[in-house]
N, C-alpha and C positions, 0 to 999 in steps of 0.2 A: 481542570481535571486533576483528581487526586492521584497519588502515586499508585494506590491499590487498584484503581480503575484502569490506569495505564498498563499495569503488568498483567491484569486478569486475562485478557485475550491470549497473551503469550503462554501463560500456564495452561489454559484450556487447549491450546494447540499442542503443547508438549504432552498433555495427558492423553489426547486423542491419538497422538503419534505412537505412544507406548501402550495403548490399550490392549494390543494383541498379546502382551506379556501375561496378562492376568490369567488366561485359561491354562497355559502350560504350567505356570507357577502354582496355580490352585490345584491342578491335577497332581503335581509333584508333592505338594503338601499333604493332600488327602491320602495319597498312596503311602507316604512315609508313616503317617499316623496309623494307618491300617496295618502295616507290617509290625509296627511296635506293639499295637494292641494284640494282634494275633500271636506274635512271638511271646508276649507276656502270658496270655491265656494257655498257650500250648505247653510251655515249660512249667507253668504253675500247676496245671492239671495233671501233668505226668512228670513229676520232679525226678523220678528214678530213671528216666530215659534221656537225661541231658546229653546233648551231643556237641556242644560248643567247643571250639578249638582254642579259645583264649581264656587263660586262668584269670587274667585281670578283669575280664568282663563277666565272669561267672556270677558275681553278686547281682547282676543287672539282667534279668531274664529277657527283656525286649531287645537288648543289644547282643546278648549271648546267642540268641536265635539267629541273628544275622551274620555271626562270625563262625561259620563251620568249615570243615574241610580245609581247602587251600588258604582261607583267610588266616588260619593259624601260622602258615608258612610265611605269608606276607608280613604278619606281625613280627615274627622272629627275625626276618631279614631286615625289617625296618630298625630293629634293635641292635642286631649284630653285624649286619652287612653281609657281603658275598665273600665266602672263604673257600668253598669247595666246588668242584666242577658240577656236582649235582645241584648246587644252589642256582646255577645259571639256567636251569630248566624254567625258572620263574624270571621273567624279564623284569628289569629294574625300575620301570617307571613308577608303579604304585608304591613299592616299599620305600623308594627314595623320597617320593613326595610326602608320604606319611611320616617319614623320619623328620623331615624339616618342618612339617606342620606340628608334629609332637613337640619339637624343640621351641617352636614359635608360641604355642598355646599352652604348653605344659600338660597336654592331654596324654593319657596312656597310648602306646603305640597301636594297640588294637582298636581303640576308639578313633585314632587318627586315620587308620585304614578305612574305617567305615565313613568317616567325614569326607575323605578324599573321593571315595566311590560315590557317595550320594551327592556331593557338589558337582561331580562330573555328570551325574544323571540329570541335575537341574539344567546344566548347560546343554546336554543332549536334547532334553525336552524342548527347550527354547529354540534351539537350532533346527530341529526336525520340524517343529510346528511352523516356524517362519518359512522354511523351504516348501513345505506342503501348502501353506497359505498362498505363496507366490504362484505355485503351479496350478492349484485347483480351487482356491477360494476357502472361506471360513468353515463351511459345513463339512466339507470333506476333510479339511485339516484336523478339525476337532474329532471327527469320527476315526480318522487314521491314528491319531495320537492316543485316543481312548483304547482302541484295540491293541496298540503297541504296549500300553500300560497294563491291560487286562490279560494279555497273552499268558497262558499257564506258566511259562518259565521266566516271566518278567520279574520275579522276586530277585533275580540276579542283578536287577537294576538297583537293589538296595543292599545286597550283600557285600561283604568285604572282598570283592573280586575286581579285576581290571576291566571287566566287560563294558562298564559305562564309560571308561576312558577311551576304549576302542570305538564305541558308538559316537561319543562326542567329537572325537578328533576326526573320524571319517566323515561325519555329517558336516562338520565345519570346513573340512578340506574340500569336499565336493562343492559346498556353497561358495567358498572363495574361488574355486576354479571356474564355476559358472559365471562369476562376476568378473573374471579376467584377472584375478589377483593370484597368479600361479606360484610365485615364489613363496608367498605366505601359506598357500595350500600345501606345498611340499614340506615346509617346515612343520606345519601342524600334523600332517599325516606321519612324518618321521617320528615325532614325539609320541604319537599314538602307537606306532609299531614297537616302540621301546617299552610299552606296557603290555601289549598283546600282539604277538607277531602276525596273527591272522588279519590284523588291520590292513596289511599290504594288499589283500584281495579287494577290499573295498576301494582301494586307491585307484582302481581301473576307471572309476568315475572321473577322475582328473584327466586321464587320457581322452576319454570320450568328450569332455568339455573343450579340450584343445582342438580335437578333430572337428567338432561342430563350429567353433569359432574361426578356424582357418581352412578347414578341408584338408584332405590328404595331400593334394598337390602343393599346397603352401604351408604344409606342417612345419617344415624346417626353415621357412622364411623368417621366422621370428625366434629370437633366443629363448622365448618362453618355454620351448620344448626341453631346455636344460633343467628347468624346475622339476621335471619328472624324476630326475636323478637325485634330488635332494634327500628324499626319504632313505635311499640306499646309501647315500653318503653318511647320514646319521647312524644307520645300522653298521656301516664300515668302522665308524669311530668306536662303536661298542665292541666290535670284534677285536679291534686293537687293544681296548681296555681289558677284554678277557684274556688276550695273549699276555699282556704285561702283568695283570693282577692274579690270574688263575693259571697261567702257563699253557693255555689252550685256547686259540682263537675261536674254535668251534665248540666251546664248552656248552653253549646253549643246546646244541644238537646232541652231544654225547650225554648231557645231563638227563635227557628224556628217557634213556634206557635204564636209569636207576629205578624207574617205577614198574618195570617188568612188562611182559608181553600183554597181559590182560588189559592194562591201562590204555593200550593203543589198538584195541579191537576195532575193526571196521564192521560194516553192516553184515557182511558175510559171516564174520566170527560170531556176531550176535545170533544170527539165524541158526547157525550150527550148534551153538551152546545156549539156546534160549532157556533150557531147563535150569541152568545154574544162575542165570541173570534174567528171569522173566520180566522184571520191572522195566528193563531197558526197552522191551518190545512196546511198552505203553507209551514211550516217547515218540514212536514213529508216526502215528496219526497226527499228533500235534505238530511235529516237525514238518509234515507235508504242507501245512497251512502257509507259512511264509515262503516255502519253496514254490507253491502255486502262485502266490502273490508276486514273487520275483519274475516268474515267466510272464505274468500278465502285464508287466511293465513294457514288454515288447510290442504292446498293442498301439502305442502312440510314440511318435518321434520326440515329442516334448519330454518324454521320460528317459531319453537316451542315456544321460549321465547316471540316473538312478539305476537303470537296468544294468549298465556296465559295472556299477558298484555291487549290486545285489547278486547277480547271477554267479560269479565266481565263488563267492562264499556259500551260496545255496548248494552249489555242486560239491564243493569241497567237504561240507559237513556230512555228506553221505558217503564220502570216500574214507575219511579218517576220523578217529576219535568218537566212536559210537557212544561212549560213556558221557560225552559232552555235547551231544546233539541238541539237548535241551537248552543249555545256555548259549550255544553257538547260533541256534535258530532264533533265539530271542534277541540276538544282536543284528539280525538281517533287517535293519530299520527301513530301507527303501521299500521293501515288499509290503509294508503296511499302508502305503498310499492307495494302490488299487484295491486292497482289502477294505480300506476305509470308504472308498468310492462305492463299492458294492454294498457295504453295511449302511451307508447313508441312504441309498436308494431302496432299501428293503426294511421299512420301519417295523413290520410285523415280526421280523427276526431279531430286532435289536435287543430287546429285554431278554428273551430266552438265551441268546448267544452270550450276552454280557454276564448273565447269572451262571451259565455253564463254564465259561472261562474263569470267572471269579472263584467258583467252587473248586475247579480243577487246580487253579493256582494255589488256593488255600491248602488243599490236600497235599500237593507237592511240597509246598513250603513247610508244612507241619512235619512231613517225613524228613525233609532235608535238615531241618533244625534239630532233629533227633538223630542225625548222623546216618541216616539211610543213604544208599547210593543213588541219590536223586540229583543228577547233574546234567 
């Protein structure tokens, strides 16, 4: 028997084992190319309406379109670091990661921010697809991930924002907790919180996993429950750093007030002032979609961890940050499993729904890339 013949079955087994990777990887690649193409066309067709926040990316329209609004702040913080209390309004995970990636590769800080965000998106797609696949099989997993990627505010999965780090870390933490690897789950979630503080709400899925595995009566019988404190320990270290470096342990909280009252409007504020910000009202019907999906997770006990992760975020996004209900709702990844299940069972709705989502996402992305308040 030749050496090639001996190793062939092993390679085939490995290929079959990792075949599941192809779909999320392909979807990630196709969506990245779509954003780059749309960004190029939108900024080339309307060059006088450029809205990018990065001077270094200005000569490159496809990248410039992806780095708007807060992306410019993350670029600056990656370059200069945190020196003012107002800087702490942006959690350090993304700018610190971009800084070291920039040093490692020699890429400009703005490009490094986009690279980190999009690599995190790839990790998120792989993790979410694997989890959906384990719970409901290939067809539902594919449908759920496609809807997640086509959701009208999913362009934040490619923008220079920490949303994809939030999604990746929370999905990986819940998956690890469901597998009984609670310490690693706590570490991963804590690192995610350091990029986007709302990640902490998705961490409720870790608690649900431990309750399922041991039950309420035996919850404290294992030291694994201590792992639930790891994310808060990591945040505590950040508070100590803020105290030492910025002179205020609660700088992240006080820094939010530098943006003024309007930036923190809730839904009641939007309704009262809809004439001054009518575009935010258009977010509401779309934001209802993942909220409905989150509540649908309550229909089956096998979704307990996902329901515990999704529901707190789905509720919170209606209470605070009306300006950001778009990108926050696009981060509610567990909700897209029951939505994918419904989508897979109704083939007559698949193409119209996908086209509608795609057109809505393209329109919002066009406006966002030209610095309209589409967040």
